[in-house]
Structure formats: C-alpha cells, structure tokens
C-alpha positions in Angstrom: 0.0 0.0 0.0 2.8 2.4 0.8 4.2 1.7 -2.7 1.0 3.1 -4.2 1.2 6.3 -2.3 4.9 6.8 -3.4 4.0 6.1 -7.1 1.0 8.5 -7.1 3.3 11.3 -5.9 5.7 10.7 -8.7 3.4 10.5 -11.7 2.9 13.8 -13.4 -0.3 12.5 -15.0 -3.3 12.5 -12.7 -6.1 9.9 -12.8 -7.9 10.0 -16.1 -11.3 11.7 -16.1 -14.4 10.5 -17.9 -13.8 11.3 -21.5 -15.2 11.9 -24.9 -12.8 11.1 -27.7 -11.8 11.3 -31.4 -9.7 8.8 -33.0 -6.2 9.7 -34.2 -3.3 7.6 -35.5 0.4 8.1 -35.2 3.6 6.1 -35.6 5.8 5.5 -32.6 9.3 4.0 -32.2 9.7 0.7 -30.4 11.4 2.5 -27.6 8.4 4.9 -27.1 6.0 1.9 -27.2 8.0 0.2 -24.5 8.1 3.4 -22.3 4.4 3.8 -22.7 3.7 0.3 -21.6 5.9 0.8 -18.6 4.1 4.1 -17.8 0.7 2.2 -18.0 2.1 -0.2 -15.5 3.1 2.6 -13.2 -0.3 4.2 -13.6 -2.0 0.9 -12.6 0.2 0.7 -9.5 -0.6 4.3 -8.6 -4.3 4.4 -9.2 -5.3 0.6 -9.1 -6.9 0.9 -12.5 -5.5 -0.7 -15.6 -5.8 1.7 -18.6 -4.9 0.8 -22.1 -1.8 2.6 -23.4 -3.8 4.2 -26.2 -6.2 5.7 -23.5 -3.3 7.2 -21.6 -1.4 8.7 -24.6 -3.8 11.7 -25.1 -3.5 12.7 -21.5 0.2 12.4 -21.5 0.3 14.6 -24.6 -2.2 17.1 -23.2 -0.1 17.4 -19.9 3.0 17.9 -21.8 1.6 20.6 -24.0 -0.1 22.4 -21.2 3.2 22.5 -19.3 5.3 23.7 -22.2 6.4 27.2 -21.3 7.4 28.1 -24.8 4.0 27.0 -26.2 2.2 28.9 -23.5 4.2 32.1 -24.2 3.5 31.8 -28.0 -0.2 31.4 -27.4 -0.2 34.5 -25.1 1.6 36.5 -27.7 -0.8 35.3 -30.4 -3.8 36.3 -28.2 -2.3 39.7 -27.5 -1.6 40.3 -31.2 -5.3 39.4 -32.1 -6.6 42.0 -29.5 
C-alpha cells in the first residue's frame, strides 16, 4: 500500500477523467512503445486501475503541451496580437 502512495506522488499525469474522444493515429518508435507500456504499469500501481496505453497517450500529450512554457508564451503572444 505504501508503494501506491509513493507512485502516485511521482506521476505527473493525474487519474484519467471520464472522456469523450476522437480517433487519431500516429507512428511510434519501439522505444516509445516500451516506455508507454511501462508508464501504463506505473499508472496501474498508482491508481489501481489498468488503462490501455492508447487511452493514456492523449492525456500524457495534453499534460506535456499544457506545461510547455514556450508554447504557453507563444499562445499568449498570439492572443495579444489578435486584440
């Protein structure tokens, strides 16, 4: 049980919400596939729920994009230029 608490604190991705989806396809390297599978295992240990890798990927990408400082800044500049 203690292991679950430690894992929860280390994952940047929170528990997945209820979701509506659209289907997208992309090509990944074997190394990325293996990392994503390992991440899904860590997710399961943290939250006690097994999620398919393809269900976790969008939230990993969303978290990455939302935390990209350069992207945030460019969006702010674009918004300022439009006003």
